[in-house]
N, C-alpha and C positions, 0 to 999 in steps of 0.2 A: 274146609278140606285142608289138611296139612300137606305141605309139599316136601317130599323127601330131599334130604341133603346127601348128594352123592359124593363119593370119595374120588380123588384123582386116580386116573388109570395107573395101576401098579403101586398104589399107595393105600394104606389102611387109614390115613388121616382124612377126616371129612373136610370138605371145602368150607370156607368161611361163608356165613350168610351175607349176601350183598348189602343188606341194610346195616348190619352191625359193622361191616367193613367201612362203609361210608361214614357212619357215625363216629367210629374211632378215628377216622382220618380228619374229621372236622368237628372237634368237640367244643369249639367256642365260637360265638358270634363276634363280629367286629366290635370293638369298643365304641361306645357312644361318647364322643369327645366333648359333650356339652357340660359334663360334670367335672368338678375338681376331684383330685385323688381322695381328699377327705370325704366328700359326699359319696363317692363310689365305695369307700370303706364302710360308711354308715349304712349304705344300701345293702352291702353284702351281709353285715351283721343282722340287719332287720330281716332279710330273706331267710337267714339261718334260724332266727327266732320263729318266724311264721312256719317254716318247715317243721320245726319241733312241735308246733301246735297243730299240725295236720293240715295246714293251708298251703296252697300253691300260689306263686306270685309271678307277676310280669312287671318289669320295669318300663318306664316311659310309655305309659298306657294312654292313648288318645281317647278322650271322651267325646260324646256326641255334640257337645257344645264347643268343640275345638280345643279345649284345654288339655294339657298333657299332665297327667298325674305321675309323680315320681315313681310310685309303686302301688299296685293294686293286688289284693290278696283275695282268693276265693276259698272259703272254708268248707269243711266237709258237709255242712248242712245248707250250703248255698249262700252263706253270709258274705257280703262284699265289704272289704275294708280298704280304704285309701290311706296311704302314708305319704305325707309331704316331708321331704328331707330338707333340713336347714343346716348349712355348714357353719353358720355363725350369726351373730346379731345383725350385722349389716344385710345379710341374705334375708333374714326374716323381715326386717324393717322395709326392705325394698319390694316385698311381695304383698300384693293386695288381691291376688287372684284366688287364694286358697279357699275362701268361702264358697266359690263356685263349684267346688268338688263335692260338697255335702249332698247335693241332689242326686249323686250317683253312687252312694255307698250307705251301708248300714251303720258304719263306724268310721270315724276320722281321727287319725293320729298325726302328731308331729314327731319326727325322729331327729335327734340332735346328738352331736358328740358330747362326751361327758364334761368337757370344759366350757360348754356354752351356758350362759345364764338362762334359766328356765322360767324365772318369775315374770318375764315379759310375754310368755306364751299364753294364749287364752285358756282359761280354766275349764271351759266347756268342750275341750278337745282332749283326746288321749295324749299321753306323753311316753315316748320311748327314748332311752339313752342307748347309744350303740357305738361300736367301733367295728373294725374289719373282721373281728373274730366272733362277735356275738352281740346280743342286745338284751335289754330288760325293760319290761313295761313298768313305768313308775306311776302312771295314772291311767286307769281304764278309760276308754272313750265311751261317752254315753251312746246308747243305741237309739237310732232314729230309723225305723224300718222303712225300706223302700216299698213303693207300690208295686204290685205284681207285674204290670206292663214294663215299668222301668227296670225291675230286676231281670226280667227276661231279656230285654234289649242289651243291658250291660253284660249279662252272662253270655249271650251269643257273641257279642263283640270280643269278650275275653276268650271264648273258644276259638274264634276265627284267628285272633292274633296269636294264640298259643300254637295253633296248627301251622301258621305261617312261620313261627320261630322254629318249630320242628322241621319244617321243610327246608329252611335255610341251613339247619345243622346237617341234614341228610344230603343236601345238594347245594352247597354254597355258591357254586357258579351260576345257578339259575336265578339268584336274587340280585336285583340291581342295588347298588349302593344307595342308602337312604330310603329304601322302600319299606323297611320295617319300622 
């Protein structure tokens, strides 16, 4: 059932829809201060790339094993892709947790800035070069299809987190700091 939008008394202008008014007043979530500006730029470029490919993305996605993926993408056919962002060689060398992400996605990529050495990255992963304005896939990630039950669990977690992010945009005062 559609709800009519009434105009103000004595005016021919329609009232703004309450949801669109709230969304326009709060168009951004608080910044997650765990990433460097360089990593945030890479994230932005990768998200733009995946949007062009028809995927939707969520940053800082907590997996059932407690690990937090830098970025997860859900494709139009339900394909799940995790992207681990590395801002430089020391960041990559210090990280030993990335293999734990493979059990939660169909494809796994590293995304790095263009000035980072890429010969050290594992060849059995995908590779994306990115900056704050865009990204390019240099090496496709091999596909390792998830089992149906795992796909359902990750997709439900994705939907729940996406709905929470939308709620935070529509009603930022209702979300406690750190709860997303």
